[in-house]
Biopython code that builds the backbone (N, CA, C, O; Angstrom):
import numpy as np
from Bio.PDB.StructureBuilder import StructureBuilder

atoms = [
    (1, "MET", "N", (-18.461, -35.215, 2.443)),
    (1, "MET", "CA", (-17.397, -34.518, 3.129)),
    (1, "MET", "C", (-18.007, -33.408, 3.979)),
    (1, "MET", "O", (-18.913, -32.705, 3.532)),
    (2, "ALA", "N", (-17.516, -33.252, 5.187)),
    (2, "ALA", "CA", (-18.025, -32.217, 6.090)),
    (2, "ALA", "C", (-17.586, -30.838, 5.619)),
    (2, "ALA", "O", (-16.491, -30.673, 5.081)),
    (3, "GLU", "N", (-18.453, -29.848, 5.828)),
    (3, "GLU", "CA", (-18.140, -28.474, 5.437)),
    (3, "GLU", "C", (-17.313, -27.821, 6.541)),
    (3, "GLU", "O", (-17.572, -28.037, 7.725)),
    (4, "ALA", "N", (-16.317, -27.020, 6.151)),
    (4, "ALA", "CA", (-15.462, -26.353, 7.133)),
    (4, "ALA", "C", (-16.260, -25.320, 7.910)),
    (4, "ALA", "O", (-17.229, -24.759, 7.399)),
    (5, "CYS", "N", (-15.848, -25.072, 9.150)),
    (5, "CYS", "CA", (-16.500, -24.024, 9.939)),
    (5, "CYS", "C", (-15.449, -23.020, 10.390)),
    (5, "CYS", "O", (-14.254, -23.234, 10.186)),
    (6, "GLY", "N", (-15.887, -21.935, 10.999)),
    (6, "GLY", "CA", (-14.983, -20.870, 11.435)),
    (6, "GLY", "C", (-13.909, -21.374, 12.383)),
    (6, "GLY", "O", (-13.999, -22.494, 12.886)),
    (7, "LEU", "N", (-12.905, -20.566, 12.628)),
    (7, "LEU", "CA", (-11.750, -20.931, 13.441)),
    (7, "LEU", "C", (-12.150, -21.411, 14.834)),
    (7, "LEU", "O", (-11.568, -22.365, 15.350)),
    (8, "LEU", "N", (-13.124, -20.768, 15.436)),
    (8, "LEU", "CA", (-13.538, -21.150, 16.781)),
    (8, "LEU", "C", (-14.634, -22.210, 16.783)),
    (8, "LEU", "O", (-15.104, -22.625, 17.842)),
    (9, "GLY", "N", (-15.034, -22.641, 15.604)),
    (9, "GLY", "CA", (-16.009, -23.710, 15.518)),
    (9, "GLY", "C", (-17.411, -23.315, 15.932)),
    (9, "GLY", "O", (-18.121, -24.110, 16.548)),
    (10, "ASP", "N", (-17.828, -22.089, 15.603)),
    (10, "ASP", "CA", (-19.163, -21.632, 15.990)),
    (10, "ASP", "C", (-20.248, -22.103, 15.027)),
    (10, "ASP", "O", (-21.411, -21.723, 15.163)),
    (11, "GLY", "N", (-19.871, -22.922, 14.065)),
    (11, "GLY", "CA", (-20.844, -23.450, 13.126)),
    (11, "GLY", "C", (-21.011, -22.635, 11.861)),
    (11, "GLY", "O", (-21.673, -23.076, 10.921)),
    (12, "SER", "N", (-20.415, -21.444, 11.825)),
    (12, "SER", "CA", (-20.533, -20.628, 10.611)),
    (12, "SER", "C", (-19.579, -21.147, 9.543)),
    (12, "SER", "O", (-18.564, -21.774, 9.844)),
    (13, "LYS", "N", (-19.926, -20.873, 8.301)),
    (13, "LYS", "CA", (-19.104, -21.321, 7.186)),
    (13, "LYS", "C", (-17.767, -20.574, 7.191)),
    (13, "LYS", "O", (-17.731, -19.378, 7.480)),
    (14, "ALA", "N", (-16.685, -21.255, 6.878)),
    (14, "ALA", "CA", (-15.359, -20.634, 6.840)),
    (14, "ALA", "C", (-15.292, -19.600, 5.718)),
    (14, "ALA", "O", (-15.882, -19.784, 4.653)),
    (15, "VAL", "N", (-14.570, -18.515, 5.970)),
    (15, "VAL", "CA", (-14.405, -17.438, 4.996)),
    (15, "VAL", "C", (-12.918, -17.174, 4.842)),
    (15, "VAL", "O", (-12.189, -17.136, 5.833)),
    (16, "LYS", "N", (-12.462, -16.992, 3.612)),
    (16, "LYS", "CA", (-11.054, -16.694, 3.380)),
    (16, "LYS", "C", (-10.728, -15.297, 3.886)),
    (16, "LYS", "O", (-11.527, -14.374, 3.731)),
    (17, "ILE", "N", (-9.554, -15.141, 4.491)),
    (17, "ILE", "CA", (-9.164, -13.869, 5.094)),
    (17, "ILE", "C", (-9.136, -12.733, 4.077)),
    (17, "ILE", "O", (-9.474, -11.600, 4.419)),
    (18, "HIS", "N", (-8.737, -13.011, 2.821)),
    (18, "HIS", "CA", (-8.662, -11.923, 1.849)),
    (18, "HIS", "C", (-10.042, -11.418, 1.433)),
    (18, "HIS", "O", (-10.141, -10.388, 0.767)),
    (19, "HIS", "N", (-11.108, -12.125, 1.813)),
    (19, "HIS", "CA", (-12.455, -11.613, 1.574)),
    (19, "HIS", "C", (-12.908, -10.715, 2.728)),
    (19, "HIS", "O", (-13.866, -9.955, 2.586)),
    (20, "LEU", "N", (-12.226, -10.804, 3.859)),
    (20, "LEU", "CA", (-12.585, -10.006, 5.028)),
    (20, "LEU", "C", (-11.813, -8.692, 5.115)),
    (20, "LEU", "O", (-12.329, -7.702, 5.634)),
    (21, "VAL", "N", (-10.590, -8.677, 4.614)),
    (21, "VAL", "CA", (-9.721, -7.511, 4.747)),
    (21, "VAL", "C", (-9.813, -6.650, 3.498)),
    (21, "VAL", "O", (-9.600, -7.129, 2.384)),
    (22, "LYS", "N", (-10.131, -5.380, 3.690)),
    (22, "LYS", "CA", (-10.201, -4.454, 2.555)),
    (22, "LYS", "C", (-8.787, -3.962, 2.276)),
    (22, "LYS", "O", (-8.140, -3.386, 3.150)),
    (23, "ALA", "N", (-8.315, -4.188, 1.065)),
    (23, "ALA", "CA", (-6.963, -3.785, 0.688)),
    (23, "ALA", "C", (-6.845, -2.268, 0.728)),
    (23, "ALA", "O", (-7.747, -1.574, 0.257)),
    (24, "PRO", "N", (-5.742, -1.727, 1.284)),
    (24, "PRO", "CA", (-5.574, -0.275, 1.382)),
    (24, "PRO", "C", (-5.651, 0.429, 0.035)),
    (24, "PRO", "O", (-6.119, 1.565, -0.038)),
    (25, "GLU", "N", (-5.203, -0.221, -1.025)),
    (25, "GLU", "CA", (-5.222, 0.428, -2.335)),
    (25, "GLU", "C", (-6.638, 0.605, -2.868)),
    (25, "GLU", "O", (-6.841, 1.322, -3.847)),
    (26, "ASN", "N", (-7.621, -0.038, -2.239)),
    (26, "ASN", "CA", (-9.011, 0.094, -2.673)),
    (26, "ASN", "C", (-9.839, 0.980, -1.748)),
    (26, "ASN", "O", (-11.060, 1.051, -1.893)),
    (27, "SER", "N", (-9.189, 1.659, -0.797)),
    (27, "SER", "CA", (-9.931, 2.558, 0.083)),
    (27, "SER", "C", (-10.387, 3.784, -0.699)),
    (27, "SER", "O", (-9.809, 4.113, -1.735)),
    (28, "VAL", "N", (-11.404, 4.447, -0.214)),
    (28, "VAL", "CA", (-11.966, 5.611, -0.904)),
    (28, "VAL", "C", (-10.909, 6.691, -1.102)),
    (28, "VAL", "O", (-10.804, 7.259, -2.188)),
    (29, "SER", "N", (-10.120, 6.982, -0.059)),
    (29, "SER", "CA", (-9.104, 8.040, -0.179)),
    (29, "SER", "C", (-8.012, 7.661, -1.171)),
    (29, "SER", "O", (-7.536, 8.513, -1.921)),
    (30, "SER", "N", (-7.611, 6.397, -1.185)),
    (30, "SER", "CA", (-6.577, 5.965, -2.119)),
    (30, "SER", "C", (-7.076, 6.016, -3.560)),
    (30, "SER", "O", (-6.343, 6.429, -4.458)),
    (31, "ILE", "N", (-8.311, 5.601, -3.779)),
    (31, "ILE", "CA", (-8.875, 5.635, -5.132)),
    (31, "ILE", "C", (-8.995, 7.070, -5.619)),
    (31, "ILE", "O", (-8.654, 7.361, -6.765)),
    (32, "SER", "N", (-9.478, 7.978, -4.761)),
    (32, "SER", "CA", (-9.629, 9.369, -5.202)),
    (32, "SER", "C", (-8.277, 9.997, -5.501)),
    (32, "SER", "O", (-8.156, 10.765, -6.456)),
    (33, "ARG", "N", (-7.252, 9.687, -4.703)),
    (33, "ARG", "CA", (-5.908, 10.206, -4.972)),
    (33, "ARG", "C", (-5.380, 9.652, -6.289)),
    (33, "ARG", "O", (-4.811, 10.386, -7.097)),
    (34, "ARG", "N", (-5.573, 8.356, -6.497)),
    (34, "ARG", "CA", (-5.075, 7.710, -7.705)),
    (34, "ARG", "C", (-5.792, 8.232, -8.955)),
    (34, "ARG", "O", (-5.171, 8.403, -10.004)),
    (35, "GLU", "N", (-7.085, 8.481, -8.841)),
    (35, "GLU", "CA", (-7.862, 8.938, -9.989)),
    (35, "GLU", "C", (-7.679, 10.424, -10.285)),
    (35, "GLU", "O", (-7.955, 10.864, -11.402)),
    (36, "SER", "N", (-7.223, 11.199, -9.313)),
    (36, "SER", "CA", (-6.992, 12.626, -9.548)),
    (36, "SER", "C", (-5.589, 12.803, -10.114)),
    (36, "SER", "O", (-4.721, 13.406, -9.484)),
    (37, "TRP", "N", (-5.391, 12.288, -11.268)),
    (37, "TRP", "CA", (-4.083, 12.246, -11.905)),
    (37, "TRP", "C", (-3.638, 13.631, -12.340)),
    (37, "TRP", "O", (-4.287, 14.258, -13.178)),
    (38, "ASP", "N", (-2.535, 14.113, -11.778)),
    (38, "ASP", "CA", (-1.938, 15.382, -12.182)),
    (38, "ASP", "C", (-0.437, 15.145, -12.212)),
    (38, "ASP", "O", (0.233, 15.227, -11.182)),
    (39, "ALA", "N", (0.086, 14.854, -13.388)),
    (39, "ALA", "CA", (1.499, 14.487, -13.527)),
    (39, "ALA", "C", (2.441, 15.637, -13.200)),
    (39, "ALA", "O", (3.644, 15.418, -13.056)),
    (40, "SER", "N", (1.926, 16.854, -13.078)),
    (40, "SER", "CA", (2.796, 17.985, -12.749)),
    (40, "SER", "C", (3.059, 18.085, -11.247)),
    (40, "SER", "O", (3.878, 18.894, -10.812)),
    (41, "ARG", "N", (2.367, 17.265, -10.455)),
    (41, "ARG", "CA", (2.559, 17.282, -9.000)),
    (41, "ARG", "C", (2.964, 15.895, -8.515)),
    (41, "ARG", "O", (2.506, 14.893, -9.064)),
    (42, "PRO", "N", (3.817, 15.822, -7.492)),
    (42, "PRO", "CA", (4.185, 14.503, -6.953)),
    (42, "PRO", "C", (2.987, 13.843, -6.272)),
    (42, "PRO", "O", (2.063, 14.518, -5.819)),
    (43, "ALA", "N", (3.020, 12.536, -6.211)),
    (43, "ALA", "CA", (1.948, 11.793, -5.549)),
    (43, "ALA", "C", (2.004, 12.007, -4.043)),
    (43, "ALA", "O", (0.970, 12.198, -3.402)),
    (44, "THR", "N", (3.200, 11.975, -3.481)),
    (44, "THR", "CA", (3.389, 12.113, -2.042)),
    (44, "THR", "C", (4.722, 12.782, -1.760)),
    (44, "THR", "O", (5.708, 12.539, -2.455)),
    (45, "VAL", "N", (4.746, 13.620, -0.741)),
    (45, "VAL", "CA", (5.989, 14.233, -0.264)),
    (45, "VAL", "C", (5.939, 14.177, 1.260)),
    (45, "VAL", "O", (4.948, 14.582, 1.867)),
    (46, "TYR", "N", (7.002, 13.677, 1.873)),
    (46, "TYR", "CA", (7.054, 13.696, 3.329)),
    (46, "TYR", "C", (8.488, 13.821, 3.813)),
    (46, "TYR", "O", (9.434, 13.526, 3.082)),
    (47, "LYS", "N", (8.635, 14.268, 5.067)),
    (47, "LYS", "CA", (9.949, 14.437, 5.691)),
    (47, "LYS", "C", (10.031, 13.530, 6.910)),
    (47, "LYS", "O", (9.052, 13.350, 7.635)),
    (48, "THR", "N", (11.219, 12.958, 7.126)),
    (48, "THR", "CA", (11.433, 12.111, 8.292)),
    (48, "THR", "C", (12.738, 12.494, 8.969)),
    (48, "THR", "O", (13.705, 12.842, 8.291)),
    (49, "PRO", "N", (12.782, 12.438, 10.292)),
    (49, "PRO", "CA", (14.041, 12.713, 10.991)),
    (49, "PRO", "C", (15.011, 11.553, 10.778)),
    (49, "PRO", "O", (14.622, 10.388, 10.865)),
    (50, "GLU", "N", (16.244, 11.869, 10.506)),
    (50, "GLU", "CA", (17.280, 10.858, 10.278)),
    (50, "GLU", "C", (18.536, 11.253, 11.041)),
    (50, "GLU", "O", (18.628, 12.352, 11.589)),
    (51, "THR", "N", (19.492, 10.347, 11.068)),
    (51, "THR", "CA", (20.781, 10.614, 11.688)),
    (51, "THR", "C", (21.877, 10.251, 10.700)),
    (51, "THR", "O", (21.876, 9.161, 10.127)),
    (52, "LEU", "N", (22.814, 11.175, 10.504)),
    (52, "LEU", "CA", (23.945, 10.918, 9.616)),
    (52, "LEU", "C", (24.894, 9.927, 10.272)),
    (52, "LEU", "O", (24.822, 9.734, 11.486)),
    (53, "PRO", "N", (25.791, 9.288, 9.505)),
    (53, "PRO", "CA", (26.720, 8.312, 10.081)),
    (53, "PRO", "C", (27.550, 8.858, 11.246)),
    (53, "PRO", "O", (27.944, 8.103, 12.135)),
    (54, "ASP", "N", (27.816, 10.175, 11.243)),
    (54, "ASP", "CA", (28.607, 10.749, 12.343)),
    (54, "ASP", "C", (27.745, 11.120, 13.548)),
    (54, "ASP", "O", (28.260, 11.669, 14.522)),
    (55, "GLY", "N", (26.443, 10.831, 13.500)),
    (55, "GLY", "CA", (25.552, 11.091, 14.620)),
    (55, "GLY", "C", (24.799, 12.410, 14.544)),
    (55, "GLY", "O", (23.980, 12.705, 15.414)),
    (56, "THR", "N", (25.065, 13.203, 13.518)),
    (56, "THR", "CA", (24.397, 14.489, 13.361)),
    (56, "THR", "C", (22.940, 14.278, 12.939)),
    (56, "THR", "O", (22.679, 13.585, 11.955)),
    (57, "PRO", "N", (21.987, 14.869, 13.675)),
    (57, "PRO", "CA", (20.587, 14.737, 13.260)),
    (57, "PRO", "C", (20.307, 15.580, 12.014)),
    (57, "PRO", "O", (20.878, 16.658, 11.844)),
    (58, "CYS", "N", (19.437, 15.086, 11.160)),
    (58, "CYS", "CA", (19.063, 15.815, 9.949)),
    (58, "CYS", "C", (17.641, 15.417, 9.561)),
    (58, "CYS", "O", (17.025, 14.575, 10.214)),
    (59, "THR", "N", (17.134, 16.020, 8.510)),
    (59, "THR", "CA", (15.802, 15.703, 8.001)),
    (59, "THR", "C", (15.932, 15.183, 6.577)),
    (59, "THR", "O", (16.573, 15.815, 5.736)),
    (60, "ALA", "N", (15.328, 14.037, 6.307)),
    (60, "ALA", "CA", (15.348, 13.460, 4.960)),
    (60, "ALA", "C", (14.004, 13.725, 4.293)),
    (60, "ALA", "O", (12.953, 13.595, 4.921)),
    (61, "ALA", "N", (14.047, 14.095, 3.025)),
    (61, "ALA", "CA", (12.818, 14.319, 2.256)),
    (61, "ALA", "C", (12.618, 13.155, 1.291)),
    (61, "ALA", "O", (13.567, 12.693, 0.657)),
    (62, "THR", "N", (11.382, 12.687, 1.184)),
    (62, "THR", "CA", (11.028, 11.638, 0.230)),
    (62, "THR", "C", (9.955, 12.189, -0.697)),
    (62, "THR", "O", (8.950, 12.736, -0.245)),
    (63, "VAL", "N", (10.178, 12.039, -1.994)),
    (63, "VAL", "CA", (9.220, 12.495, -2.997)),
    (63, "VAL", "C", (8.861, 11.298, -3.869)),
    (63, "VAL", "O", (9.738, 10.693, -4.485)),
    (64, "ILE", "N", (7.578, 10.955, -3.925)),
    (64, "ILE", "CA", (7.114, 9.864, -4.777)),
    (64, "ILE", "C", (6.449, 10.491, -5.990)),
    (64, "ILE", "O", (5.436, 11.182, -5.878)),
    (65, "LEU", "N", (7.036, 10.237, -7.144)),
    (65, "LEU", "CA", (6.516, 10.786, -8.389)),
    (65, "LEU", "C", (5.398, 9.906, -8.930)),
    (65, "LEU", "O", (5.322, 8.722, -8.602)),
    (66, "ARG", "N", (4.555, 10.466, -9.736)),
    (66, "ARG", "CA", (3.448, 9.704, -10.326)),
    (66, "ARG", "C", (3.969, 8.904, -11.511)),
    (66, "ARG", "O", (4.142, 9.429, -12.611)),
    (67, "THR", "N", (4.211, 7.636, -11.267)),
    (67, "THR", "CA", (4.690, 6.724, -12.304)),
    (67, "THR", "C", (3.762, 5.515, -12.330)),
    (67, "THR", "O", (2.744, 5.493, -11.637)),
    (68, "ARG", "N", (4.103, 4.542, -13.105)),
    (68, "ARG", "CA", (3.295, 3.318, -13.159)),
    (68, "ARG", "C", (3.657, 2.338, -12.056)),
    (68, "ARG", "O", (3.010, 1.297, -11.940)),
    (69, "GLY", "N", (4.650, 2.623, -11.256)),
    (69, "GLY", "CA", (5.057, 1.711, -10.200)),
    (69, "GLY", "C", (6.316, 0.956, -10.580)),
    (69, "GLY", "O", (6.817, 1.086, -11.697)),
    (70, "CYS", "N", (6.819, 0.175, -9.657)),
    (70, "CYS", "CA", (8.077, -0.529, -9.896)),
    (70, "CYS", "C", (7.858, -1.842, -10.657)),
    (70, "CYS", "O", (6.744, -2.358, -10.741)),
    (71, "VAL", "N", (8.944, -2.351, -11.197)),
    (71, "VAL", "CA", (8.890, -3.582, -11.984)),
    (71, "VAL", "C", (8.465, -4.774, -11.117)),
    (71, "VAL", "O", (7.813, -5.695, -11.608)),
    (72, "TRP", "N", (8.833, -4.755, -9.831)),
    (72, "TRP", "CA", (8.464, -5.869, -8.951)),
    (72, "TRP", "C", (6.952, -5.925, -8.764)),
    (72, "TRP", "O", (6.374, -7.011, -8.711)),
    (73, "TRP", "N", (6.310, -4.764, -8.665)),
    (73, "TRP", "CA", (4.861, -4.736, -8.524)),
    (73, "TRP", "C", (4.189, -5.337, -9.751)),
    (73, "TRP", "O", (3.270, -6.145, -9.621)),
    (74, "TRP", "N", (4.637, -4.951, -10.936)),
    (74, "TRP", "CA", (3.999, -5.412, -12.166)),
    (74, "TRP", "C", (4.313, -6.867, -12.487)),
    (74, "TRP", "O", (3.490, -7.550, -13.097)),
    (75, "LYS", "N", (5.483, -7.355, -12.090)),
    (75, "LYS", "CA", (5.836, -8.746, -12.395)),
    (75, "LYS", "C", (5.243, -9.732, -11.400)),
    (75, "LYS", "O", (4.810, -10.819, -11.782)),
    (76, "SER", "N", (5.222, -9.352, -10.115)),
    (76, "SER", "CA", (4.807, -10.343, -9.125)),
    (76, "SER", "C", (3.756, -9.852, -8.140)),
    (76, "SER", "O", (3.311, -10.617, -7.284)),
    (77, "GLY", "N", (3.352, -8.589, -8.247)),
    (77, "GLY", "CA", (2.361, -8.078, -7.311)),
    (77, "GLY", "C", (2.924, -7.779, -5.937)),
    (77, "GLY", "O", (2.188, -7.793, -4.951)),
    (78, "CYS", "N", (4.222, -7.507, -5.856)),
    (78, "CYS", "CA", (4.878, -7.203, -4.583)),
    (78, "CYS", "C", (4.180, -6.026, -3.906)),
    (78, "CYS", "O", (3.855, -5.040, -4.569)),
    (79, "THR", "N", (3.947, -6.111, -2.610)),
    (79, "THR", "CA", (3.331, -5.022, -1.853)),
    (79, "THR", "C", (4.230, -4.571, -0.707)),
    (79, "THR", "O", (3.750, -3.967, 0.252)),
    (80, "PHE", "N", (5.518, -4.855, -0.794)),
    (80, "PHE", "CA", (6.444, -4.599, 0.303)),
    (80, "PHE", "C", (6.455, -3.146, 0.752)),
    (80, "PHE", "O", (6.319, -2.870, 1.944)),
    (81, "CYS", "N", (6.615, -2.215, -0.178)),
    (81, "CYS", "CA", (6.795, -0.812, 0.216)),
    (81, "CYS", "C", (5.497, -0.019, 0.235)),
    (81, "CYS", "O", (5.482, 1.087, 0.776)),
    (82, "GLY", "N", (4.436, -0.516, -0.315)),
    (82, "GLY", "CA", (3.185, 0.224, -0.362)),
    (82, "GLY", "C", (3.153, 1.299, -1.431)),
    (82, "GLY", "O", (2.212, 2.090, -1.491)),
    (83, "TYR", "N", (4.167, 1.332, -2.270)),
    (83, "TYR", "CA", (4.255, 2.342, -3.326)),
    (83, "TYR", "C", (3.058, 2.278, -4.258)),
    (83, "TYR", "O", (2.651, 3.301, -4.809)),
    (84, "PHE", "N", (2.489, 1.103, -4.443)),
    (84, "PHE", "CA", (1.350, 0.930, -5.344)),
    (84, "PHE", "C", (0.147, 1.749, -4.896)),
    (84, "PHE", "O", (-0.749, 2.003, -5.701)),
    (85, "ASN", "N", (0.102, 2.173, -3.623)),
    (85, "ASN", "CA", (-1.004, 3.004, -3.151)),
    (85, "ASN", "C", (-0.960, 4.410, -3.732)),
    (85, "ASN", "O", (-1.987, 5.086, -3.795)),
    (86, "ASP", "N", (0.220, 4.860, -4.159)),
    (86, "ASP", "CA", (0.403, 6.239, -4.600)),
    (86, "ASP", "C", (0.539, 6.397, -6.099)),
    (86, "ASP", "O", (0.712, 7.518, -6.577)),
    (87, "VAL", "N", (0.467, 5.334, -6.844)),
    (87, "VAL", "CA", (0.657, 5.417, -8.292)),
    (87, "VAL", "C", (-0.622, 5.004, -9.012)),
    (87, "VAL", "O", (-1.570, 4.521, -8.393)),
    (88, "ARG", "N", (-0.634, 5.194, -10.280)),
    (88, "ARG", "CA", (-1.824, 4.870, -11.071)),
    (88, "ARG", "C", (-1.465, 3.859, -12.146)),
    (88, "ARG", "O", (-0.378, 3.931, -12.719)),
    (89, "ASP", "N", (-2.359, 2.915, -12.433)),
    (89, "ASP", "CA", (-2.107, 1.915, -13.477)),
    (89, "ASP", "C", (-2.083, 2.597, -14.823)),
    (89, "ASP", "O", (-1.886, 1.939, -15.844)),
]
sb = StructureBuilder()
sb.init_structure("model")
sb.init_model(0)
sb.init_chain("A")
sb.init_seg("    ")
for serial, (resi, resn, name, xyz) in enumerate(atoms, 1):
    if name == "N":
        sb.init_residue(resn, " ", resi, " ")
    sb.init_atom(name, np.array(xyz, "f"), 0.0, 1.0, " ", f" {name:<3s}", serial, name[0])
structure = sb.get_structure()
């Protein structure tokens, strides 16, 4: 059987994409944040501009507490919201 080659056919051996892309949760900054566990402080706090239903502009605050993560992450490995970057196993 012939061996697979790269997408453009340059003769190099094919490589799976997940071996090429470094997952954000494994970056140096994410690991250091995750390992510096201080349950008395939130993992992340940020503000975003929002608009109320009547059109009034306002600011929304989001606070991510240091927890083990959501049930979807632990059951299926969901990465939809990126919350797993801010929590610790």
